[in-house]
C-alpha beads as a LAMMPS data file, in Angstrom:
LAMMPS data file: protein, C-alpha beads

52 atoms
51 bonds

1 atom types
1 bond types

-500.0 500.0 xlo xhi
-500.0 500.0 ylo yhi
-500.0 500.0 zlo zhi

Masses

1 110.0

Atoms # bond

1 1 1 407.948 471.222 433.586
2 1 1 408.764 469.249 436.695
3 1 1 408.049 465.572 437.214
4 1 1 405.371 466.316 439.825
5 1 1 403.468 468.569 437.423
6 1 1 403.676 465.929 434.719
7 1 1 402.476 463.250 437.154
8 1 1 399.586 465.479 438.221
9 1 1 398.478 465.990 434.607
10 1 1 398.696 462.263 433.867
11 1 1 396.663 461.380 436.973
12 1 1 393.958 463.901 436.043
13 1 1 393.709 462.445 432.543
14 1 1 393.500 458.898 433.929
15 1 1 390.813 460.015 436.380
16 1 1 388.762 461.507 433.554
17 1 1 389.137 458.333 431.514
18 1 1 388.048 456.101 434.398
19 1 1 384.862 457.995 435.279
20 1 1 381.954 455.511 435.041
21 1 1 379.954 457.848 432.777
22 1 1 382.012 456.918 429.700
23 1 1 380.793 453.917 427.653
24 1 1 384.121 452.055 427.816
25 1 1 384.287 452.250 431.625
26 1 1 380.592 451.938 432.529
27 1 1 380.952 448.342 433.756
28 1 1 383.993 449.058 435.929
29 1 1 382.049 450.744 438.744
30 1 1 383.609 453.379 440.967
31 1 1 386.710 451.383 441.941
32 1 1 389.244 452.633 439.373
33 1 1 388.150 456.262 439.529
34 1 1 388.143 456.132 443.329
35 1 1 391.665 454.750 443.466
36 1 1 392.970 457.331 441.007
37 1 1 391.130 460.064 442.930
38 1 1 392.836 459.040 446.164
39 1 1 396.219 459.024 444.411
40 1 1 395.480 462.492 443.056
41 1 1 394.631 463.820 446.529
42 1 1 397.793 462.268 448.008
43 1 1 399.921 463.812 445.257
44 1 1 398.319 467.216 445.770
45 1 1 398.955 467.069 449.531
46 1 1 402.581 466.073 448.945
47 1 1 403.001 468.892 446.434
48 1 1 401.582 471.432 448.886
49 1 1 403.904 470.149 451.622
50 1 1 406.871 470.438 449.272
51 1 1 407.816 466.763 449.392
52 1 1 407.444 466.047 445.660

Bonds

1 1 1 2
2 1 2 3
3 1 3 4
4 1 4 5
5 1 5 6
6 1 6 7
7 1 7 8
8 1 8 9
9 1 9 10
10 1 10 11
11 1 11 12
12 1 12 13
13 1 13 14
14 1 14 15
15 1 15 16
16 1 16 17
17 1 17 18
18 1 18 19
19 1 19 20
20 1 20 21
21 1 21 22
22 1 22 23
23 1 23 24
24 1 24 25
25 1 25 26
26 1 26 27
27 1 27 28
28 1 28 29
29 1 29 30
30 1 30 31
31 1 31 32
32 1 32 33
33 1 33 34
34 1 34 35
35 1 35 36
36 1 36 37
37 1 37 38
38 1 38 39
39 1 39 40
40 1 40 41
41 1 41 42
42 1 42 43
43 1 43 44
44 1 44 45
45 1 45 46
46 1 46 47
47 1 47 48
48 1 48 49
49 1 49 50
50 1 50 51
51 1 51 52
């Protein structure tokens, strides 16, 4: 397992944990899940370009 695959899995798990539907993150709003979503998209683009 490469580091980029491991980072992708960790970011997906963090994104699922930060979704505002969960009771522990309901008061956070969309900020944390939006930031993690953007990081996930950037990582996916870099992986497809072969840079990571």
